[in-house]
N, C-alpha and C positions, 0 to 999 in steps of 0.2 A: 551555916546553911547546909541542909541535906541535899543529896544529889537529886531527889525528885522535886526539890524546890528551885533548882537552878533554872534560869531563864534560857531561852532558845540560844541566844549568842551572847558574847561580851559586851558590856559589863554583866556578870550573871544576875545581879539584883535589879538591873535596869537595861535590857538588851537595846542595842542601837537599831535594829531592825526586827521585823516579824520574820515568821517561817513563810516560805514560798506557799502559794504562788504570788508573784509580784506583778501588779497591773500597771501597764502604761496606757494612760487615757488618750482619747482623741484630741486633747489639747497639745499632745506631743506633735512636733513639727520638724522634719528632717530634710536636708539636703543630702542626697544619696547619689554617689557618682561610681559606676562600674568601669574598669579601666583594665589595660594590659601594662604591666610594669617590666622592668628588665628581669628576664627569666632567671638569671643566675642569682641576683640580689634577692629576688622573692623566695626562691628555693632554700637560700641560706637561713631565713627566718623560720622555717618550718621544723619543728623538732619532732624527733622519733617518738612514737611509732607512727605518726602522721607522714603523709607523702604529698607533694605539691600535686594538683590536679589542674590541667589547663596549661596555657602558655603564659605564665606570669599573671594569671587572672587575680584582681584584687578589687576591693571596694574601699571607698573613702565615705565617712559619715560625719556631719556636723549637724547637730539638732539641739533643739530646746526641749527637755523631757519633763513630763509631769506624771509622777509615780506616787499615789496616795499611800503605799505602803511605808514610805519614809518621807514624802513631802507633797504637800498640796500645791505647791509653787513650781514655777518652771525653773530648770537649771541646765546648764551647759554640758552637753556631752559630745565628744568626738572620738573616733576611732578609724583604725585601719584594719582590713581583715584579708585573708588569703583563701582562695579555694584550694581545698585539700580533700584527700581521700583516705579512708581507713578501711581496708578491704574492699568490700562493694558499697560502702556507706561514703556519699559525699557530703561536704558541709563546708563551713566557713571557720576558720582559725582566726581569733583575734589576736594580733601580735602587738598592737599598741591601743591604749584606751585611756582617755582623760575624762575626768568628771569634775564638776565644780561643787561636789557635796560630799561631805565626809561619810554620811551613811550609805550613799551609793557606793562609795569606793569600798567600804568594808565588806558589804554583801556580795559586790562582784568579785572581790578577791577570794574572800572565804569560802562562799558557796560555789561560784561557777568557775573560778581560776582565771577570770579575766584580769590582765595585768594592770589594773587601774592605777593611775597616778592623779593628783589633783591638778586642775587647771584653773585659770581666771574664769570668772563668771560674765556672761555676755547673753545677748539675744541676736537672732538672726535680723539682718536689715533688709528692709524691703523698700524698692523704688520702682514704681510701676510693675513691668514684668520681671525686673531683675531682683534677685536675692543674693545677698553675700553672708559668709559667715566663717568665722576664724576660730582657731584654737590657740590660746596664748598661756604660757606658764611663766609667772613672775615677770611678765612684759615680753617675753621672747616668744615670737611667732613660731609655732610648730606646724600649722597646717592653715590653708585659706581655700575656700571653694567660693567661685563666682558662677552664678547659674542665671539664665535668662530663659523664661518659658516661651516655648514656640508651638505648644499643643492647641489644638482648635477645639471648639466645643464639642460635647460628646456626641451630637448627632451627625458630625462630620468625620468621625474617626473610622478608618477602614476595620480596626479591631478595638476592643476595649484596652485602654492603656493598663488597666489593673491586670489583664490577662499576660500582655507582654512583659510587663514589670515582674510578675510572678515567675514566668518561665526563664527570664534572664538571671533571676536571683535564686533559683531552685537550689535547694540544700538547707541542711540544719545547721546548727552551731556545733562544732566539735572541738573541744577545749583540752588543753594539757594543763591540769592544776598541779602545781609544784610548791610544796612547802619545805623549806630548808630544814634539815635535822637540827635539833636543839644540841646534840652532843657532837663532839669532835669525831670525825671519821664514821659517823653513823650514816645510815642511807636515808636520804630525803624521801618524802611522800610524793610519788608521781603517779597520777591518774589521769586517764583519758576519759572525758565526760561528753556524753550526748545530752544536749541542753534543749529540751522541748519548748516549743512556742505554740500557745493554743489560742483559738478564736482570733487569728490575725485578720483585721478588717481595715481596709483602706477606705477612708473617709473623704478624702480630697487628693488629687494626684495631678500632677502637670509634668510633662515631658520637657526637654529643653536641651540647650547647649550649655557647657560648663567647662571651667578650667580649674585644675587642682594644683596648689603649690605646696611643696613639702618644705620645711624649714631646715636649715642647717644649724645643728645643735650639738654642743659637746657633750650633753646629757644623754642624747640619743643619736648616737654617731652614724647609725645605719639608715635614719629615717630619710635623708635626702636621696639616698640611692633607691627609694621606693616611689619616685614621682613617676606620673603615667608617661608612657610612650605613646598611647593610643587610648582615647576614651570611646566606650562601646555603648554607653547608656547613662542618663543623668535625669534625675527627677526631684521634684519637691513633693512631699508627701506628709498628709496628716493621717496618722494611723493609730489603732488601738490594739492591744494584744496582752496576754497574760504568760509570764514566765514561770515554768513549773519546776519541780524538784529535777535535778539532773540524774541521768542514769550513768553508772560507772561501767564502760565498755572494756577497760583495761587497766590492771593495777600492777605497778612494778614492785611488788613486795615478795 
């Protein structure tokens, strides 16, 4: 195989995923909770050259995703993210993420630097106004979100939920992508990425009350310390967007 004949990603003769942009369709549905965690525990998770922004500000996300770039079906995705800054740029650093799809796992790690691990597949559970979702791996519960919608019909809202949702979650994804060096004592590849999201559209949104439980796991020993101290916002969202090529802001080479 000549270099010009190589596929975009490995396996070179049959890549696991296409090149960006990646679409998430409106079939994607997410429980998203914004909260304040333990300030010291949250700060410890943030790698250089990023710095924590806010007072232990984090979000938890449990969702069922549909991304035609690698699957037409729904699959479970869960994550925690920390509000950070790089210079004057504010964003979200994903410190844990789990997906129930090997193709999602590979492109998230290889292109965007998100630290994806596999989790068990599942779907959000609906019972009236209550929605629950959990992240388990090999049967061990790592995270669970319980949500109950309290939002009224659109004509009764003092302000559009979409506007408040966007203001509270303001910021882009800023991710440190790290690849270990293949040679002994060689320098790893460390890059800070700005990950653009295009055409983000909210198709359905409900605000409400939520609880978030973080599991106690020997595989993820810092996870339990990231449990919420105060929840500042919770939503059920159906949304669509495009994830574009990342931009390298900083390269430790």
